[in-house]
N, C-alpha and C positions, 0 to 999 in steps of 0.2 A: 434670546428667544429660542426655545427648543423646537426640534422638528415636530414634536407632538402638537404644539400650538400653531404650527404652520399648515398642518394637514387636517383635512376633514375626517370624520369618523369612517366614511366609506373608503377613503384612500388608505387610512391606517389599517382597516380590516383587510383590504386587498394586499397591502404590503406584507402583513403578517401571514396571510394565506399563501402568498408566493414563497415566503421564507420557509414555512412549514412544508410546503410541497417540495422545495429544493432539499431540505434536510432528509425527508423521507426518501427521495430519489437517490441521494448520496448513499444512504444506508442500504437501500435495496440493491444498488449497483455493486457495492462491495460484496454483499452476499452472493449476488449473481456471478460476479467474477470468480469467486471461490468455487461455485458450482461448475462453471465452465472449465476451470482448471481440473477439478475433480473428475469431470466427465472425460476430459482428454486423457488423463492417466488411467482411468478405467478402460477406455477404448484401446489403449496400447498395452494393457495388462500390467501396469505398475501399480500395485495396491499397497505397498508397504510405506508409502509416504502420503501425507495428506496435503490438501491444497495450500494450507497456511505454510507448511514446511517448504513446499515447492516454491511458493512466492518469496519466502525468506531466502532461499538459495538464489533465486533470480535477482533479488535486490542486493545481496552481498556481492554477487558477481566475482570479479577478480580482486576484490579488496580483502584485506585482513583487518578484522574489526573486533571490538569487544561488544558484549551485550549492552553495555552502557551507551556505546556509540550508536547502536541501532535504535535505542530508546530516544536518545537526544535528537536523532535525525527525524524522529516522529513516525517511524515505521511500525513500532510494536510497543505494547504495554509490558511492564516489568516481568511479572511471573510468566506470562505467555511466552516471551522471548527466551527466558531462561529454560523453561520446560522444553521448548522446541529445539533450542540449540543442543541441549543434552541428548535429546532423542536423535538428532541428526549426527552428532558425534558418535553415539553408541551404534548407529546403523551404518557408519562408514561413509557418510556423505560430507563430513567436515573433519578437518584436523583441529586440534586445540593445543594451545601451549600457554603455560603460565607466563605472565609478563615479568621480565627480569626486574623492573623497577618497583612495581606494585604486585607482590605475589598473590594478592587476593583477586587480581584481574586476570582473565583468561582471554587470549586472542584466538580467533577462529578464522579459518579460511577453507574454501571448498577443496575436496579431494577430486580425483578424476571422476568418481561416481557422482559427486555433487555437481561438477561441471556438466555432466551428461544431462542431469535433471534441468539445470539452468538452460541448456540449449533447447530442450523440449519446450519449455515455457517460452523462450525467446521466439522459437519457430511458430508457436501458437499465436503469440501476439503479432508477429509479422503477418501471418495469414489473415488475422482479423483486421489489421490496419489496411492491408491491400483489399480485402473484401469490402470493407466499409467505403473505401475510396472508389472502387470499381462500381459499386452499386449506387453511388451518388448519395449514400446516407450521410456520411461525414467525410469531408476532405481535409487537407492540411489547414486551410483557413478556418474551418469549423473547429478543428482541434485546438488551433491557436486561441480562438475566442473562448472555448470552454476552459482551457488551461488558464488563461488570463483571469477569468471570473473566479475560478476555484482558488487561484493563488491570492486574489484579493480577499476572499472569504477566509482562507487559512491565515493570512496576515491579521485580519480583524479578530479572529478567535484567539490567536496567539497573543495579541495585544490585550485582550480581555483577561486572559490568564495572568499575564505579567503585571498589568497595571490596575487591576480591579481592587487590590487590597492596599 
């Protein structure tokens, strides 16, 4: 017996409405995060890097990675990551080196300039986490609940991609 046959029409409609609201919120929050990062960089006078690139530097951190690894970790889409990595290398925020084993693959890591950008983003996120906790808006337990629910959603979507065909 499917879940559809166990639910009434009103319950199905409410479930769908909740799902669509959550999807819309995830999308809006991502765009808003990029705006927050952009505003921080404008405030401190760093205009040569965009929010996506700053977030990319933050996510790479102390790691040495390939564009493919960033894509498989789920951070970025193909052409988007390649374009931004090239821009960051050209601007001196990242080092790049051809992989000895697979010459088509390029490994990247942050330069000192890239680490400075990463620290700016890290400080911004730390201020926000502290501000949210101090204001009572969201504390550690709230973030644990949000993260747990989002990980379940991520797992469900990943399974849909892997097993649908």
